[in-house]
N, C-alpha and C positions, 0 to 999 in steps of 0.2 A: 397617893400624889397630894400634896398640900395645895389649896386654891385659896385666894382671897375670899372672904365673906364680909359684906357689910351688914351689920345691925341697923335696919331703917326704921325699926320701931321705936317707941318711947320706953321699952322694959328691957330689962337684962334678958339675954338669951343664954342659955347653956346647951352647947353643941358638943356632943361627945364630951371630953373632959375640959373642954375650953369655955371660959366665959366672955361673953362679948356684950359690952357696955353700948348703950344708945348712941348710934351715931359712929361708932368704933368699928374699925376694919382690923381682922385677925386673919392669919393663915390657919387653915382648918384641913384636916384629912377630907378629901372629896367625898369618901362614902359617908361621913358623918354630915357632911352639908346636903347630900342626897336624901339621907334617912330623916334629917329635919324638915326640909323643905319639900320633900316629895318630887323634887324637879331633878331629873337627869341632866347632867352637863351637855352641853352641844357639843356635836360631833367635830365642830372647828372651833375650838375655845380661842385659837390664835386670832380670829377673826375680829373679836371684839378688842384684843389688845393692840391690833393695828390701827383702829380707829381712834385718834387723838380725841375725840368728843367724847367716846365711850369710856376712854381712859379718865378724862376730865370727870365725868359724872361717877366714876368708881369711888371718887373721895366723898368724905362725909360732907353734910350740909354746911358745917363751919368753914371747912376748907374751900369749899365751893364759893361761898358768900366773899371769903378773902380774896380770891383769885379771879373772880368774874369781871371785874372793873376794866380790864385791859380787852376784852373781848370785841371783836367787831359785830356788826349788826346780823352779818350771814353766820359768824360763828354762835351767837345767841340762838338765831333760828334753828342751827343743827341742834345744839344741846337741849332747845325745848322740845323738840320733835322726838329726840331720844328718851329724854324724861318722861314725856307723855305716853310713850310707848310701853314704859314699865308696869309691872302688875300693880304696884302701888306708888304712883308718881308722888314725890316728896313735895309737900306745901312749901317748906322752906326755900327749896331750889326753884320752884315756879316763881315764888315772890322775888327771889333774887334776881331771876331772868327779867321779870317786869320792872324792878328797880333800875338795873343795869340799861335796859331800852329807854327809860325816863331820862338817866343821866346822858345817855348817848344822844337824844334828840335834844336835850336842852343844851348841850356843849356848843351848839351853833356850827358855823362853817369851819372846816378843818384849815389846818395851816396851808395846806395845798390849794384849798379853794380860794382862801385869802389871797394866796400868791397869784393865781390864775386871775381873780378879778383885777389885780393891779396892772395887768397887761394894758387895759384901755387907755392909759395915759401914756404908755411908752412908744416910741419910734421903733422901725424895724431895725435900726442900728443897735438900740439899747437892747432889743431881744436877742441880737446877735452876741452881744457881750454876755447874756445870761448862759449861752450856749457854751461860751468858752471857759466860763466859771465853772460850770455844772459837768462839763464832759471828762474830766478827771476825777470825779466824785462819786464813787460807785454807791457811797450811801444815799446820796440825794437824786437818784435815777429818776424817780417819779418828777422831781423838778424839771429836770432834762426833757422828759418825754411832754410834760404840759407846755414847755416853750416850744419844743419842735412841732407839736399840735397846732400851737397859736400861729407859728410862721408858715406852717402848710395852709391854714385856714386863709390867712392874709394873700397868700399866693394864689389860692383858688380864686378868692374874691376878685383879685386884681385882674386875672384871666377873663373872669366873666364880665368884668367892666369893660374889656377891651374888645 
């Protein structure tokens, strides 16, 4: 059975009759991979395929760098942990994770955080208008949740003052 194999070295590798360039992933017979690496495949290879972070990290460094920008802080943590557990963590991937974290940290407050900050100057009636606006909009459910949370906070504060 053929399995994906990625050359994570800086050198060309010859596995069986297949040449694998640095950073390249190729489908190779499992027995040839085992002979080349000395590692027997895990009993449950499906487990790695089910983990989206492991699937993300199965790509070459160039592909990971091209696609890492949209990941959340939690996703960056997960892929950093997985990459760190590798026999030979790739420096290019670890550097890309650090750079993505810096971009994430420097991007400032998110749109939803800015939206929540705008509640201070709004009346209860204006907040209710937001509820009507976002109730039928499934794409902006986070905004509806934020408005409902603010209304609940105000209601609790009013009850405590009574």
